[in-house]
Structure formats: structure tokens, C-alpha cells
C-alpha positions in Angstrom: -73.1 -3.6 -27.4 -70.4 -4.4 -24.6 -67.0 -2.7 -23.6 -64.9 -5.6 -24.7 -67.1 -6.2 -28.2 -66.2 -2.2 -28.9 -62.5 -2.6 -28.3 -62.7 -5.7 -30.5 -64.3 -3.7 -33.6 -61.8 -1.0 -32.9 -58.9 -3.5 -32.8 -60.2 -4.8 -36.4 -60.5 -1.7 -37.3 -57.1 -0.9 -36.6 -55.8 -4.3 -38.4 -57.8 -3.7 -41.2 -56.6 -0.2 -42.0 -53.1 -1.2 -41.6 -54.0 -3.8 -43.9 -55.5 -1.9 -46.2 -52.9 0.8 -46.5 -50.3 -1.6 -47.1 -51.8 -3.1 -50.1 -52.4 0.7 -51.4 -48.8 1.5 -50.5 -47.6 -1.0 -53.3 -50.2 0.2 -55.7 -49.8 3.8 -55.2 -46.4 4.2 -53.6 -45.7 7.7 -55.8 -48.6 9.2 -53.7 -47.9 8.3 -50.5 -43.9 9.2 -51.3 -45.2 12.9 -52.2 -47.7 13.5 -49.1 -46.5 13.5 -44.9 -48.0 12.0 -43.1 -50.5 9.9 -45.6 -49.6 6.7 -44.1 -51.5 7.8 -40.5 -54.4 9.3 -42.4 -54.3 5.9 -44.8 -54.4 4.0 -41.6 -57.0 6.0 -40.4 -59.4 6.5 -42.9 -59.4 2.8 -44.5 -59.9 1.8 -40.7 -62.8 4.0 -40.3 -64.4 3.0 -43.8 -63.9 -0.8 -42.2 -66.1 -0.4 -39.0 -68.8 -2.2 -40.7 -67.0 -4.8 -41.6 -65.2 -4.9 -38.1 -68.7 -4.4 -36.6 -70.3 -7.0 -38.3 -67.4 -9.7 -37.7 -67.6 -9.1 -33.7 -71.1 -9.1 -33.9 -71.2 -12.9 -35.8 -68.2 -13.7 -33.3 -70.3 -13.4 -29.7 -73.9 -14.3 -31.4 -75.6 -17.3 -29.0 -76.2 -20.2 -31.2 -79.7 -21.0 -29.1 -80.9 -17.6 -28.7 -79.2 -15.6 -31.9 -78.8 -12.3 -30.0 -75.4 -10.5 -30.8 -72.9 -9.5 -28.0 -73.8 -12.1 -25.3 -71.2 -14.8 -25.6 -68.7 -14.6 -22.5 -65.4 -17.0 -21.8 -66.5 -18.4 -18.7 -63.3 -20.8 -18.1 -60.6 -23.0 -18.9 -59.9 -27.1 -18.5 -56.9 -28.4 -19.7 -56.6 -31.2 -22.2 -52.7 -31.7 -22.5 -49.6 -30.1 -21.3 -46.6 -31.3 -23.6 -43.2 -30.1 -25.2 -42.6 -29.6 -28.7 -38.8 -28.8 -30.1 -38.9 -26.2 -33.4 -36.0 -25.6 -35.6 -34.6 -21.8 -34.9 -31.6 -19.9 -36.3 -29.6 -18.8 -33.3 -27.0 -16.5 -33.0 -24.2 -16.8 -30.6 -21.1 -15.5 -30.2 -21.6 -14.0 -34.2 -22.4 -17.6 -35.0 -25.7 -18.5 -36.7 -26.3 -22.3 -36.6 -29.7 -24.2 -36.5 -31.2 -24.5 -32.9 -33.9 -27.2 -31.7 -36.1 -24.4 -29.1 -38.6 -26.4 -26.5 -42.1 -24.6 -26.8 -44.4 -25.3 -24.3 -47.6 -26.3 -25.7 -50.8 -26.4 -23.7 -54.2 -27.5 -25.0 -57.6 -26.3 -23.8 -61.0 -26.2 -23.5 -62.5 -22.6 -23.5 -65.9 -22.8 -22.2 -68.5 -20.0 -23.1 -71.8 -18.8 -21.8 -74.5 -16.9 -23.1 -75.4 -13.9 -20.6 -78.9 -14.0 -22.0 -80.4 -17.7 -22.0 -77.5 -19.2 -20.4 -76.4 -21.3 -23.2 -72.8 -23.1 -22.4 -70.6 -24.6 -24.9 -66.9 -24.8 -25.3 -64.2 -25.3 -28.1 -60.9 -26.5 -28.0 -58.1 -24.0 -28.5 -54.1 -24.3 -28.1 -51.3 -21.9 -26.9 -47.7 -21.9 -27.7 -44.9 -20.3 -25.2 -40.9 -20.1 -25.5 -39.7 -22.4 -22.8 
């Protein structure tokens, strides 16, 4: 397992711990209210228990379709498909008054190119990122 894959799995563990803790909090609210630091212990414990799920998720995401080796796909470069501006209606508060306003967002569609570290198989997938203008 590469370092970047380890941090991805660690991120998934943390997210799973938070999600499962929120679900548990709604079910057992009294238990969480009676114990100090129970939220943090719950996040850590459930995150640790979800580590096999996180490991398998990262392993599947980085598995090469050609040679079937896990933890081998790396992003290489991006090529732009198109750039455009999209307007979204958002509530904006100005001088104490709230009103709906069209807010511009810069949208970038691109192909993300990937390459296997073991067999050299190359592929690409389409992705999109959106930033407030």
C-alpha cells in the first residue's frame, strides 16, 4: 500500500466514524448525553471498526483493470473538455436584506488520465469541478 492510499483509507475511516456516530447519536441520545467525550470516543472506535471497509474501498478504487493489481492506479494529467460559466440562484444577504441572486460559477469539465504503476495500462475518465467566480 502506498502512502497516498493509506491516507485515503484513513480519510474513509474518519468519515465512516463520523457518519456512524451521527446515526448512533439519534438512536441513543441519552447514552451520549450522560458520558463526557463519548462523541469523540465513538468517532474513533467506529472509525477503527470501519477500517476493513475503508481498506477494501481504496483497494477497489486503485485496482488496475488490465493486470488486476491493487493500489496501482495513479492520476497522471488532465485535459480540458470545456470551460463555461453557470449561474445558480442563491440567497444573498446585503445590508440586512435577503434576496435571491444569480451567482456565477466557473465550471471546468476535463478528462483525468490514469496509469497503472505495474503494467503501464492507461485510461481516462470524465470529471468536473465547479468554483464560485
